[in-house]
OpenMM code with the backbone's topology and positions (N, CA, C; nanometers):
from openmm import Vec3, app, unit

residues = "UNK UNK UNK UNK UNK UNK UNK UNK UNK UNK UNK UNK UNK UNK UNK UNK UNK UNK UNK UNK UNK UNK UNK UNK UNK UNK UNK UNK UNK UNK UNK UNK UNK UNK UNK UNK UNK UNK UNK UNK UNK UNK UNK UNK UNK UNK UNK UNK UNK UNK UNK UNK UNK UNK UNK UNK UNK UNK UNK UNK UNK UNK UNK UNK UNK UNK UNK UNK UNK UNK UNK UNK UNK UNK UNK UNK UNK UNK UNK UNK UNK UNK UNK UNK UNK UNK UNK UNK UNK UNK UNK UNK UNK UNK UNK UNK UNK UNK UNK UNK UNK UNK UNK UNK UNK UNK UNK UNK UNK UNK UNK UNK UNK UNK UNK UNK UNK UNK UNK UNK UNK UNK UNK UNK UNK UNK UNK UNK UNK UNK UNK UNK UNK UNK UNK UNK UNK UNK UNK UNK UNK UNK UNK UNK UNK UNK UNK UNK UNK UNK UNK UNK UNK UNK UNK UNK UNK UNK UNK UNK UNK UNK UNK UNK UNK UNK UNK UNK UNK UNK UNK UNK UNK UNK UNK UNK UNK".split()
positions = [
    Vec3(-0.3226, 2.3378, -3.7511),
    Vec3(-0.1293, 2.3310, -3.5824),
    Vec3(-0.2183, 2.3563, -3.5324),
    Vec3(-0.3740, 2.3859, -3.4657),
    Vec3(-0.3970, 2.4283, -3.3633),
    Vec3(-0.4179, 2.2965, -3.2450),
    Vec3(-0.4418, 2.3415, -3.1730),
    Vec3(-0.4311, 2.2236, -3.0441),
    Vec3(-0.5103, 2.1180, -3.0528),
    Vec3(-0.5467, 2.0032, -2.9966),
    Vec3(-0.5800, 1.8806, -2.9981),
    Vec3(-0.6462, 1.8912, -2.8331),
    Vec3(-0.7674, 1.9099, -2.8507),
    Vec3(-0.8538, 1.8772, -2.7373),
    Vec3(-0.9417, 1.7650, -2.7663),
    Vec3(-0.8683, 1.6583, -2.5851),
    Vec3(-0.8965, 1.5382, -2.5552),
    Vec3(-1.0729, 1.5383, -2.4691),
    Vec3(-1.1752, 1.5726, -2.5362),
    Vec3(-1.2537, 1.6182, -2.4457),
    Vec3(-1.3030, 1.4709, -2.3650),
    Vec3(-1.3166, 1.3082, -2.3949),
    Vec3(-1.3439, 1.2321, -2.2969),
    Vec3(-1.2579, 1.1073, -2.2776),
    Vec3(-1.2418, 1.0843, -2.2043),
    Vec3(-1.1618, 0.9315, -2.1756),
    Vec3(-1.2461, 0.8142, -2.1363),
    Vec3(-1.2656, 0.6835, -2.1901),
    Vec3(-1.3177, 0.6393, -2.1286),
    Vec3(-1.2874, 0.4570, -2.0952),
    Vec3(-1.3483, 0.3951, -2.0678),
    Vec3(-1.2760, 0.2746, -2.0842),
    Vec3(-1.4203, 0.1405, -2.1794),
    Vec3(-1.3983, 0.0353, -2.1583),
    Vec3(-1.5065, -0.0628, -2.1596),
    Vec3(-1.5454, -0.1322, -2.0400),
    Vec3(-1.5140, -0.1854, -1.9334),
    Vec3(-1.4995, -0.2290, -1.8219),
    Vec3(-1.4574, -0.1309, -1.7295),
    Vec3(-1.4946, -0.1334, -1.5771),
    Vec3(-1.4582, -0.0924, -1.4565),
    Vec3(-1.3079, -0.1898, -1.4039),
    Vec3(-1.2852, -0.2286, -1.4220),
    Vec3(-1.1734, -0.3272, -1.4317),
    Vec3(-1.0735, -0.2575, -1.4321),
    Vec3(-1.0681, -0.1394, -1.5792),
    Vec3(-0.9622, -0.0859, -1.6384),
    Vec3(-0.9461, 0.1592, -1.5772),
    Vec3(-0.8502, 0.1450, -1.5364),
    Vec3(-0.9259, 0.2715, -1.4903),
    Vec3(-0.7731, 0.3592, -1.5604),
    Vec3(-0.8089, 0.4829, -1.6301),
    Vec3(-0.6805, 0.4873, -1.6589),
    Vec3(-0.6381, 0.6753, -1.5816),
    Vec3(-0.5589, 0.7237, -1.6554),
    Vec3(-0.5116, 0.8532, -1.6142),
    Vec3(-0.4562, 0.9680, -1.7290),
    Vec3(-0.4826, 1.0501, -1.7026),
    Vec3(-0.4378, 1.2238, -1.8587),
    Vec3(-0.4169, 1.2848, -1.7956),
    Vec3(-0.2969, 1.2908, -1.7830),
    Vec3(-0.3122, 1.4722, -1.7340),
    Vec3(-0.3276, 1.5455, -1.7892),
    Vec3(-0.2905, 1.6107, -1.9269),
    Vec3(-0.3399, 1.6442, -1.9759),
    Vec3(-0.4645, 1.6774, -2.1248),
    Vec3(-0.5365, 1.7370, -2.1220),
    Vec3(-0.5577, 1.6998, -2.1543),
    Vec3(-0.5977, 1.8059, -2.3517),
    Vec3(-0.5314, 1.9369, -2.3584),
    Vec3(-0.5086, 1.9698, -2.4306),
    Vec3(-0.3537, 1.9961, -2.4797),
    Vec3(-0.3391, 1.9341, -2.6064),
    Vec3(-0.2240, 1.9376, -2.6732),
    Vec3(-0.1868, 2.0163, -2.7891),
    Vec3(-0.0621, 2.0553, -2.7510),
    Vec3(-0.0346, 2.1697, -2.8656),
    Vec3(0.0751, 2.0712, -3.0217),
    Vec3(0.0279, 2.1140, -3.1569),
    Vec3(0.0856, 2.1003, -3.2165),
    Vec3(0.2044, 1.9952, -3.2304),
    Vec3(0.2241, 1.8443, -3.2447),
    Vec3(0.3642, 1.7218, -3.2152),
    Vec3(0.3383, 1.7131, -3.0385),
    Vec3(0.2718, 1.7639, -2.9809),
    Vec3(0.3109, 1.7373, -2.8679),
    Vec3(0.2709, 1.5814, -2.8190),
    Vec3(0.3003, 1.4716, -2.7312),
    Vec3(0.2605, 1.3463, -2.7206),
    Vec3(0.2318, 1.3959, -2.5625),
    Vec3(0.1658, 1.3124, -2.5536),
    Vec3(0.1518, 1.2411, -2.3682),
    Vec3(0.0891, 1.2097, -2.3570),
    Vec3(0.1408, 1.1162, -2.2264),
    Vec3(0.1307, 0.9839, -2.2088),
    Vec3(0.0040, 0.9850, -2.0805),
    Vec3(-0.0458, 0.8044, -2.1184),
    Vec3(-0.2093, 0.7661, -2.0915),
    Vec3(-0.1816, 0.6689, -2.0169),
    Vec3(-0.2028, 0.6513, -1.8881),
    Vec3(-0.1257, 0.5818, -1.7863),
    Vec3(-0.3148, 0.4788, -1.7830),
    Vec3(-0.3090, 0.3188, -1.7995),
    Vec3(-0.3595, 0.2699, -1.7776),
    Vec3(-0.3113, 0.1744, -1.6907),
    Vec3(-0.4612, 0.1302, -1.5815),
    Vec3(-0.4094, 0.0353, -1.4867),
    Vec3(-0.5272, -0.0703, -1.5161),
    Vec3(-0.4947, -0.1814, -1.4990),
    Vec3(-0.6331, -0.2904, -1.5713),
    Vec3(-0.6127, -0.4393, -1.4199),
    Vec3(-0.7163, -0.4389, -1.4236),
    Vec3(-0.6897, -0.4905, -1.2749),
    Vec3(-0.7701, -0.6134, -1.3260),
    Vec3(-0.6614, -0.7513, -1.3031),
    Vec3(-0.6645, -0.8786, -1.3529),
    Vec3(-0.7908, -0.9375, -1.2649),
    Vec3(-0.8264, -0.9366, -1.1805),
    Vec3(-0.8590, -1.0114, -1.0631),
    Vec3(-0.9949, -1.0975, -1.0961),
    Vec3(-1.0279, -1.1900, -1.1035),
    Vec3(-1.1126, -1.2616, -1.1083),
    Vec3(-1.0999, -1.2851, -1.3115),
    Vec3(-1.0227, -1.2903, -1.3805),
    Vec3(-0.9923, -1.2984, -1.4689),
    Vec3(-0.8856, -1.4203, -1.5230),
    Vec3(-0.9388, -1.5230, -1.6049),
    Vec3(-0.8300, -1.5753, -1.6815),
    Vec3(-0.8113, -1.5593, -1.8043),
    Vec3(-0.6651, -1.6405, -1.8066),
    Vec3(-0.6757, -1.7125, -1.9980),
    Vec3(-0.7047, -1.5594, -1.9937),
    Vec3(-0.7692, -1.5436, -2.2126),
    Vec3(-0.6675, -1.4154, -2.2589),
    Vec3(-0.7925, -1.3110, -2.2766),
    Vec3(-0.7377, -1.2113, -2.2444),
    Vec3(-0.8568, -1.0831, -2.2347),
    Vec3(-0.7786, -0.9881, -2.2707),
    Vec3(-0.9339, -0.9556, -2.3784),
    Vec3(-0.8899, -0.7137, -2.4424),
    Vec3(-0.9948, -0.6309, -2.3545),
    Vec3(-0.9326, -0.5466, -2.3414),
    Vec3(-0.9897, -0.4140, -2.2692),
    Vec3(-0.9993, -0.3165, -2.3425),
    Vec3(-1.0838, -0.2532, -2.4230),
    Vec3(-1.0758, -0.0987, -2.4784),
    Vec3(-1.0468, 0.0368, -2.3844),
    Vec3(-1.0003, 0.0984, -2.5019),
    Vec3(-1.0271, 0.2657, -2.4019),
    Vec3(-1.0468, 0.3253, -2.5202),
    Vec3(-1.1363, 0.4439, -2.4969),
    Vec3(-1.2060, 0.5336, -2.6198),
    Vec3(-1.1786, 0.6219, -2.6120),
    Vec3(-1.0840, 0.6716, -2.6729),
    Vec3(-1.0055, 0.8423, -2.6634),
    Vec3(-1.1503, 0.9678, -2.7688),
    Vec3(-1.2076, 1.0504, -2.7141),
    Vec3(-1.2364, 1.1159, -2.7764),
    Vec3(-1.2313, 1.2586, -2.8236),
    Vec3(-1.1495, 1.2742, -2.9557),
    Vec3(-1.1137, 1.4485, -2.9626),
    Vec3(-1.1987, 1.5089, -3.0259),
    Vec3(-1.1552, 1.6378, -3.0246),
    Vec3(-1.1866, 1.7466, -3.0867),
    Vec3(-1.1590, 1.7374, -3.2745),
    Vec3(-1.0103, 1.6035, -3.2594),
    Vec3(-0.9718, 1.6311, -3.3937),
    Vec3(-1.0672, 1.5316, -3.5363),
    Vec3(-1.1647, 1.6283, -3.6460),
    Vec3(-1.2078, 1.6244, -3.7111),
    Vec3(-1.2192, 1.4902, -3.8040),
    Vec3(-1.0985, 1.4762, -3.8484),
    Vec3(-1.0824, 1.2785, -3.9094),
    Vec3(-1.0251, 1.2561, -3.8568),
    Vec3(-1.0519, 1.2058, -3.7185),
    Vec3(-1.0249, 1.0445, -3.6004),
    Vec3(-1.0692, 1.1225, -3.4554),
    Vec3(-1.1890, 1.1765, -3.4894),
    Vec3(-1.2827, 1.2030, -3.3442),
    Vec3(-1.2835, 1.1522, -3.2529),
    Vec3(-1.2614, 0.9584, -3.2544),
    Vec3(-1.3186, 0.8531, -3.1762),
    Vec3(-1.1573, 0.7467, -3.2108),
    Vec3(-1.0191, 0.7149, -3.1033),
    Vec3(-0.9147, 0.6540, -3.1154),
    Vec3(-0.9821, 0.4973, -3.0110),
    Vec3(-0.9289, 0.4239, -3.0129),
    Vec3(-0.9967, 0.3395, -2.9996),
    Vec3(-0.8010, 0.2673, -2.9680),
    Vec3(-0.7967, 0.2369, -2.8104),
    Vec3(-0.6638, 0.1702, -2.7827),
    Vec3(-0.6919, -0.0317, -2.7124),
    Vec3(-0.6591, -0.0735, -2.7316),
    Vec3(-0.7007, -0.1989, -2.6893),
    Vec3(-0.5557, -0.2335, -2.6225),
    Vec3(-0.6213, -0.3114, -2.4852),
    Vec3(-0.5299, -0.3858, -2.3951),
    Vec3(-0.5520, -0.4804, -2.4095),
    Vec3(-0.4355, -0.5972, -2.4428),
    Vec3(-0.5128, -0.7286, -2.4460),
    Vec3(-0.3364, -0.7982, -2.3886),
    Vec3(-0.3564, -0.9270, -2.3245),
    Vec3(-0.2630, -1.0642, -2.2580),
    Vec3(-0.3541, -1.1549, -2.2208),
    Vec3(-0.2857, -1.2295, -2.1691),
    Vec3(-0.3250, -1.3610, -2.0930),
    Vec3(-0.2362, -1.3221, -1.9470),
    Vec3(-0.3809, -1.3752, -1.8435),
    Vec3(-0.4061, -1.3673, -1.7290),
    Vec3(-0.4002, -1.4635, -1.6632),
    Vec3(-0.2509, -1.5572, -1.6239),
    Vec3(-0.1847, -1.6967, -1.5742),
    Vec3(-0.3114, -1.7265, -1.4069),
    Vec3(-0.3609, -1.7339, -1.3957),
    Vec3(-0.4256, -1.8407, -1.2845),
    Vec3(-0.3779, -1.8519, -1.1557),
    Vec3(-0.3988, -1.8003, -1.0275),
    Vec3(-0.3129, -1.7399, -0.9280),
    Vec3(-0.2695, -1.8548, -0.8512),
    Vec3(-0.1932, -1.9490, -0.8157),
    Vec3(-0.1784, -2.0572, -0.7892),
    Vec3(-0.2147, -2.0401, -0.6038),
    Vec3(-0.2429, -2.1307, -0.5892),
    Vec3(-0.2498, -2.1377, -0.3894),
    Vec3(-0.1531, -2.0589, -0.2867),
    Vec3(0.0064, -2.0934, -0.3530),
    Vec3(0.0819, -2.0081, -0.3042),
    Vec3(0.1162, -1.8617, -0.3659),
    Vec3(0.0417, -1.7870, -0.3818),
    Vec3(0.0435, -1.6970, -0.4734),
    Vec3(-0.0234, -1.5482, -0.3835),
    Vec3(0.0135, -1.4772, -0.3753),
    Vec3(-0.0437, -1.3813, -0.3043),
    Vec3(-0.0854, -1.2193, -0.4245),
    Vec3(-0.1521, -1.1829, -0.4365),
    Vec3(-0.1894, -1.0402, -0.5018),
    Vec3(-0.0985, -0.9697, -0.4222),
    Vec3(-0.0670, -0.7814, -0.4809),
    Vec3(0.0230, -0.6917, -0.4354),
    Vec3(-0.1113, -0.6337, -0.3815),
    Vec3(-0.2419, -0.6216, -0.3991),
    Vec3(-0.3108, -0.5486, -0.3389),
    Vec3(-0.3939, -0.6193, -0.2250),
    Vec3(-0.3452, -0.7563, -0.2275),
    Vec3(-0.4055, -0.8108, -0.0902),
    Vec3(-0.2794, -0.7822, 0.0241),
    Vec3(-0.2126, -0.7776, 0.0049),
    Vec3(-0.0277, -0.7765, 0.0718),
    Vec3(-0.0440, -0.6152, 0.0917),
    Vec3(-0.0870, -0.5365, 0.0088),
    Vec3(-0.1302, -0.3795, 0.0213),
    Vec3(-0.2029, -0.3670, 0.1773),
    Vec3(-0.3281, -0.4804, 0.0968),
    Vec3(-0.4838, -0.4692, 0.2548),
    Vec3(-0.3846, -0.4820, 0.3934),
    Vec3(-0.3268, -0.6282, 0.3948),
    Vec3(-0.2941, -0.6750, 0.5161),
    Vec3(-0.1556, -0.5593, 0.6014),
    Vec3(-0.0805, -0.5292, 0.4791),
    Vec3(0.0378, -0.4890, 0.5546),
    Vec3(0.0529, -0.4151, 0.6782),
    Vec3(0.1459, -0.4308, 0.7635),
    Vec3(0.1366, -0.4332, 0.8903),
    Vec3(0.2877, -0.3768, 0.9243),
    Vec3(0.3244, -0.2531, 0.9815),
    Vec3(0.4923, -0.2416, 1.0579),
    Vec3(0.4544, -0.2624, 1.2158),
    Vec3(0.5320, -0.3849, 1.2761),
    Vec3(0.5410, -0.4278, 1.3740),
    Vec3(0.6684, -0.3441, 1.4418),
    Vec3(0.6695, -0.2695, 1.5019),
    Vec3(0.7369, -0.1724, 1.6113),
    Vec3(0.7832, -0.2109, 1.7394),
    Vec3(0.8739, -0.2585, 1.7974),
    Vec3(0.8928, -0.3096, 1.9500),
    Vec3(0.9643, -0.1683, 1.9473),
    Vec3(0.9270, -0.1175, 2.0632),
    Vec3(1.0173, 0.0443, 2.1131),
    Vec3(1.0973, 0.0334, 2.2538),
    Vec3(1.1154, -0.0588, 2.2468),
    Vec3(1.2156, -0.0969, 2.3896),
    Vec3(1.3428, -0.0612, 2.3138),
    Vec3(1.4001, -0.0692, 2.4774),
    Vec3(1.5719, -0.0737, 2.4223),
    Vec3(1.6459, -0.1654, 2.3733),
    Vec3(1.6834, -0.1540, 2.2784),
    Vec3(1.7798, -0.2217, 2.2278),
    Vec3(1.8155, -0.3919, 2.3221),
    Vec3(1.8368, -0.3492, 2.3684),
    Vec3(1.9178, -0.4536, 2.4381),
    Vec3(1.7505, -0.5643, 2.5409),
    Vec3(1.6572, -0.4825, 2.5218),
    Vec3(1.5345, -0.5863, 2.5186),
    Vec3(1.4963, -0.7006, 2.5039),
    Vec3(1.5228, -0.5873, 2.3188),
    Vec3(1.4698, -0.6482, 2.2262),
    Vec3(1.5865, -0.7286, 2.1597),
    Vec3(1.6871, -0.7670, 2.2279),
    Vec3(1.7806, -0.8261, 2.1568),
    Vec3(1.7161, -0.9608, 2.2291),
    Vec3(1.6922, -0.9538, 2.3519),
    Vec3(1.6332, -1.1064, 2.5108),
    Vec3(1.5578, -1.1654, 2.3468),
    Vec3(1.4310, -1.0452, 2.3729),
    Vec3(1.3148, -1.1774, 2.2985),
    Vec3(1.2978, -1.0420, 2.1963),
    Vec3(1.1474, -1.0696, 2.1308),
    Vec3(1.0895, -0.9630, 2.0364),
    Vec3(0.9900, -1.0460, 2.0134),
    Vec3(0.8411, -0.9780, 1.9551),
    Vec3(0.7760, -1.1052, 1.8032),
    Vec3(0.8475, -1.0763, 1.7096),
    Vec3(0.8354, -1.2357, 1.6541),
    Vec3(0.9095, -1.2287, 1.4547),
    Vec3(0.8226, -1.1394, 1.3664),
    Vec3(0.9514, -1.0745, 1.2952),
    Vec3(0.9151, -0.9686, 1.2439),
    Vec3(0.8596, -0.8331, 1.3249),
    Vec3(0.9031, -0.8308, 1.4234),
    Vec3(0.9491, -0.6482, 1.4509),
    Vec3(1.0225, -0.5855, 1.4343),
    Vec3(1.0356, -0.4706, 1.4336),
    Vec3(1.1894, -0.3996, 1.3909),
    Vec3(1.1741, -0.3330, 1.5568),
    Vec3(1.3390, -0.2975, 1.5335),
    Vec3(1.3778, -0.2070, 1.7148),
    Vec3(1.3349, -0.0651, 1.6276),
    Vec3(1.3097, 0.0157, 1.7198),
    Vec3(1.2902, 0.1499, 1.7091),
    Vec3(1.2362, 0.1864, 1.8275),
    Vec3(1.3926, 0.2149, 1.9774),
    Vec3(1.3459, 0.2600, 2.0604),
    Vec3(1.2493, 0.3682, 2.0473),
    Vec3(1.2192, 0.4019, 2.1613),
    Vec3(1.0750, 0.5546, 2.2419),
    Vec3(1.1515, 0.6845, 2.2011),
    Vec3(1.2612, 0.6798, 2.2350),
    Vec3(1.2929, 0.8190, 2.2694),
    Vec3(1.3810, 0.8467, 2.0804),
    Vec3(1.3719, 0.7154, 2.0153),
    Vec3(1.3497, 0.7539, 1.8497),
    Vec3(1.2444, 0.7178, 1.7734),
    Vec3(1.1631, 0.7523, 1.8155),
    Vec3(0.9883, 0.6830, 1.7217),
    Vec3(0.9900, 0.8413, 1.6468),
    Vec3(1.0408, 0.9253, 1.7218),
    Vec3(0.9906, 1.0389, 1.6266),
    Vec3(1.0616, 1.0989, 1.4900),
    Vec3(1.2147, 1.0261, 1.5499),
    Vec3(1.2570, 1.0218, 1.3642),
    Vec3(1.2035, 0.9502, 1.2173),
    Vec3(1.1457, 0.8063, 1.2858),
    Vec3(1.1036, 0.7395, 1.2061),
    Vec3(0.9280, 0.7465, 1.1047),
    Vec3(0.8490, 0.8470, 1.2139),
    Vec3(0.7332, 0.8654, 1.1407),
    Vec3(0.7446, 0.8465, 1.0331),
    Vec3(0.7991, 0.9616, 0.9886),
    Vec3(0.7988, 1.0031, 0.8388),
    Vec3(0.8260, 0.8977, 0.7195),
    Vec3(0.8630, 0.7950, 0.7896),
    Vec3(0.9398, 0.6549, 0.7254),
    Vec3(0.8071, 0.5644, 0.7103),
    Vec3(0.6891, 0.5549, 0.8415),
    Vec3(0.5966, 0.4825, 0.7530),
    Vec3(0.4895, 0.5623, 0.6860),
    Vec3(0.4516, 0.4655, 0.5928),
    Vec3(0.3558, 0.3836, 0.5075),
    Vec3(0.1886, 0.4339, 0.5600),
    Vec3(0.1548, 0.6090, 0.4820),
    Vec3(0.0303, 0.6358, 0.5916),
    Vec3(-0.0312, 0.5188, 0.5836),
    Vec3(-0.0810, 0.4534, 0.4767),
    Vec3(-0.2069, 0.3644, 0.4585),
    Vec3(-0.1186, 0.2676, 0.5311),
    Vec3(0.0051, 0.2230, 0.6238),
    Vec3(-0.0256, 0.0686, 0.6388),
    Vec3(-0.0202, 0.0998, 0.7891),
    Vec3(-0.0805, 0.0326, 0.8666),
    Vec3(-0.1023, -0.0402, 1.0417),
    Vec3(-0.0044, -0.0145, 1.0846),
    Vec3(0.0478, 0.0515, 1.1933),
    Vec3(0.1709, 0.0243, 1.3144),
    Vec3(0.0875, 0.0247, 1.4060),
    Vec3(0.1865, -0.1006, 1.4120),
    Vec3(0.2085, -0.1817, 1.5545),
    Vec3(0.3198, -0.1696, 1.6403),
    Vec3(0.2388, -0.0584, 1.7667),
    Vec3(0.3817, -0.0304, 1.8753),
    Vec3(0.4091, -0.1387, 1.9431),
    Vec3(0.4785, -0.1886, 2.0475),
    Vec3(0.4143, -0.2350, 2.1961),
    Vec3(0.5735, -0.2141, 2.2647),
    Vec3(0.6072, -0.2154, 2.3773),
    Vec3(0.6491, -0.2099, 2.4689),
    Vec3(0.6650, -0.3317, 2.5503),
    Vec3(0.7350, -0.3355, 2.6991),
    Vec3(0.6469, -0.4534, 2.8017),
    Vec3(0.5499, -0.4614, 2.8530),
    Vec3(0.4852, -0.3497, 2.8378),
    Vec3(0.2846, -0.3288, 2.9130),
    Vec3(0.2334, -0.1947, 2.8431),
    Vec3(0.2401, -0.2008, 2.7642),
    Vec3(0.1828, -0.0619, 2.7183),
    Vec3(0.2526, 0.1151, 2.7898),
    Vec3(0.3144, 0.1255, 2.9055),
    Vec3(0.3681, 0.2272, 2.9487),
    Vec3(0.4223, 0.2857, 2.8303),
    Vec3(0.4987, 0.2978, 2.7983),
    Vec3(0.4939, 0.4404, 2.6697),
    Vec3(0.4675, 0.3261, 2.5193),
    Vec3(0.3811, 0.2478, 2.4903),
    Vec3(0.3436, 0.2420, 2.3656),
    Vec3(0.2018, 0.2584, 2.3480),
    Vec3(0.1964, 0.3163, 2.5076),
    Vec3(-0.0265, 0.3839, 2.4574),
    Vec3(0.0111, 0.5230, 2.4066),
    Vec3(0.0804, 0.5730, 2.5018),
    Vec3(0.0586, 0.7386, 2.4853),
    Vec3(0.1352, 0.7468, 2.3351),
    Vec3(0.3100, 0.6948, 2.3040),
    Vec3(0.3356, 0.7245, 2.1824),
    Vec3(0.1810, 0.6838, 2.0646),
    Vec3(0.1598, 0.5884, 2.0975),
    Vec3(0.0228, 0.5508, 1.9530),
    Vec3(-0.0578, 0.6593, 1.9810),
    Vec3(-0.1475, 0.7380, 2.1269),
    Vec3(-0.1776, 0.8041, 2.0667),
    Vec3(-0.1600, 0.9522, 2.0853),
    Vec3(-0.0091, 0.9541, 2.0843),
    Vec3(0.0472, 1.1218, 2.0807),
    Vec3(0.0125, 1.1076, 1.8858),
    Vec3(0.0671, 0.9631, 1.8634),
    Vec3(0.0956, 0.9809, 1.6613),
    Vec3(-0.0684, 0.9685, 1.6258),
    Vec3(-0.1589, 0.9718, 1.6584),
    Vec3(-0.2699, 0.9683, 1.6343),
    Vec3(-0.3246, 1.1401, 1.6216),
    Vec3(-0.2822, 1.1575, 1.7608),
    Vec3(-0.3259, 1.3437, 1.7398),
    Vec3(-0.2718, 1.3980, 1.6556),
    Vec3(-0.1206, 1.3560, 1.6091),
    Vec3(-0.1223, 1.4292, 1.4941),
    Vec3(-0.1068, 1.3316, 1.3662),
    Vec3(-0.2134, 1.2755, 1.3505),
    Vec3(-0.2530, 1.2548, 1.2751),
    Vec3(-0.2609, 1.1498, 1.1964),
    Vec3(-0.2341, 1.0852, 1.2165),
    Vec3(-0.1380, 0.9129, 1.2331),
    Vec3(-0.2106, 0.8363, 1.2420),
    Vec3(-0.3327, 0.7930, 1.1867),
    Vec3(-0.4956, 0.7555, 1.2189),
    Vec3(-0.4429, 0.5398, 1.2586),
    Vec3(-0.3657, 0.5297, 1.1919),
    Vec3(-0.3508, 0.3851, 1.1889),
    Vec3(-0.2031, 0.3270, 1.2632),
    Vec3(-0.1897, 0.4120, 1.3618),
    Vec3(-0.0661, 0.3996, 1.4820),
    Vec3(-0.1399, 0.2929, 1.5498),
    Vec3(-0.1760, 0.1923, 1.6609),
    Vec3(-0.2016, 0.1201, 1.7575),
    Vec3(-0.1203, 0.0637, 1.8548),
    Vec3(-0.1576, 0.1000, 1.9783),
    Vec3(-0.0581, 0.0355, 2.0465),
    Vec3(-0.0916, -0.1476, 2.1013),
    Vec3(-0.0320, -0.1973, 2.1173),
    Vec3(-0.0301, -0.3853, 2.1333),
    Vec3(-0.1229, -0.3916, 2.2704),
    Vec3(-0.2380, -0.3576, 2.3009),
    Vec3(-0.2489, -0.3896, 2.3975),
    Vec3(-0.2030, -0.4602, 2.5707),
    Vec3(-0.1479, -0.4253, 2.6014),
    Vec3(-0.0649, -0.4723, 2.7242),
    Vec3(0.0801, -0.4842, 2.7379),
    Vec3(0.0809, -0.5123, 2.6201),
    Vec3(0.2114, -0.5286, 2.5498),
    Vec3(0.2726, -0.6678, 2.5622),
    Vec3(0.4637, -0.7326, 2.5173),
    Vec3(0.4766, -0.8223, 2.5191),
    Vec3(0.4134, -0.9475, 2.6235),
    Vec3(0.4442, -0.8651, 2.7797),
    Vec3(0.4229, -0.9076, 2.8880),
    Vec3(0.2939, -1.0222, 2.8565),
    Vec3(0.1167, -0.8930, 2.7897),
    Vec3(-0.0300, -0.9995, 2.7602),
    Vec3(0.0136, -1.1060, 2.7102),
    Vec3(0.1068, -1.0868, 2.5758),
    Vec3(0.1326, -1.1353, 2.4803),
    Vec3(0.1332, -1.2798, 2.5609),
    Vec3(0.2684, -1.2541, 2.6102),
    Vec3(0.3304, -1.3801, 2.6771),
    Vec3(0.2380, -1.4621, 2.7682),
    Vec3(0.1421, -1.3529, 2.8556),
    Vec3(0.0435, -1.4273, 2.9513),
    Vec3(-0.0948, -1.5238, 2.8489),
    Vec3(-0.0945, -1.4267, 2.7343),
    Vec3(-0.2133, -1.5329, 2.6184),
    Vec3(-0.2024, -1.6406, 2.4817),
    Vec3(-0.0141, -1.5770, 2.4851),
    Vec3(0.0105, -1.6632, 2.3812),
    Vec3(0.0887, -1.7172, 2.4053),
    Vec3(0.2235, -1.7029, 2.4847),
    Vec3(0.3355, -1.8126, 2.5149),
    Vec3(0.4006, -1.7533, 2.4112),
    Vec3(0.5278, -1.7984, 2.4234),
    Vec3(0.6665, -1.8189, 2.2958),
    Vec3(0.6134, -1.7691, 2.1468),
    Vec3(0.4881, -1.8075, 2.1617),
    Vec3(0.3977, -1.8519, 1.9574),
    Vec3(0.4270, -1.7036, 1.9688),
    Vec3(0.5196, -1.7173, 1.8804),
    Vec3(0.5572, -1.6202, 1.7494),
    Vec3(0.6780, -1.5075, 1.8336),
    Vec3(0.7761, -1.6059, 1.9373),
    Vec3(0.8855, -1.5249, 1.9883),
    Vec3(0.9593, -1.5179, 1.9643),
    Vec3(1.0484, -1.4307, 1.9546),
    Vec3(1.2363, -1.4900, 1.8736),
    Vec3(1.2870, -1.4228, 2.0042),
    Vec3(1.4015, -1.5739, 2.0590),
    Vec3(1.4856, -1.4830, 2.1639),
    Vec3(1.6444, -1.4872, 2.1111),
    Vec3(1.6689, -1.4244, 2.2309),
    Vec3(1.8492, -1.4067, 2.1731),
    Vec3(1.9209, -1.5827, 2.1699),
    Vec3(1.9947, -1.5141, 2.0610),
    Vec3(2.0384, -1.6801, 2.0399),
    Vec3(1.9560, -1.8032, 1.9276),
    Vec3(1.8506, -1.8149, 1.9052),
    Vec3(1.7705, -1.8502, 1.8211),
    Vec3(1.7780, -1.8170, 1.6989),
] * unit.nanometer
topology = app.Topology()
chain = topology.addChain("A")
for resn in residues:
    res = topology.addResidue(resn, chain)
    for name in ("N", "CA", "C"):
        topology.addAtom(name, app.Element.getBySymbol(name[0]), res)
């Protein structure tokens, strides 16, 4: 009835990452072992192993097998890791009336005055792009948020006016469209 000590957890491949929160277990106690297997670059049947070394004299090395079939990605598929890397929030900080007239596709409207109420909802790792008509509000807002530690918050240089000068109506949604 002595405790079990997990001395080491290792994997057969760098594509498998394990997380074991607790290394010492009381008799009869169990613990979840989290394993993440990246299948990037694999296709077809795969098998990876996880090795647990403990102070159990009768079973000091336990081997766990992860098996599965990796379906090949299709040209129309996107990996979650790719989306996470490319993910961004586009935030129009103009008033709702200006937003209703025209805004960039995919933009959400958070008026400048309400921006502070929303920042705790922004994902820390995601790029957040603020814009207004010309950067008058978005530039200082992005700088202030950067100063507060939100280093992935940017201001669209020149705002919507500069977008229109460079790209015209491309990616613009207008009222009634």
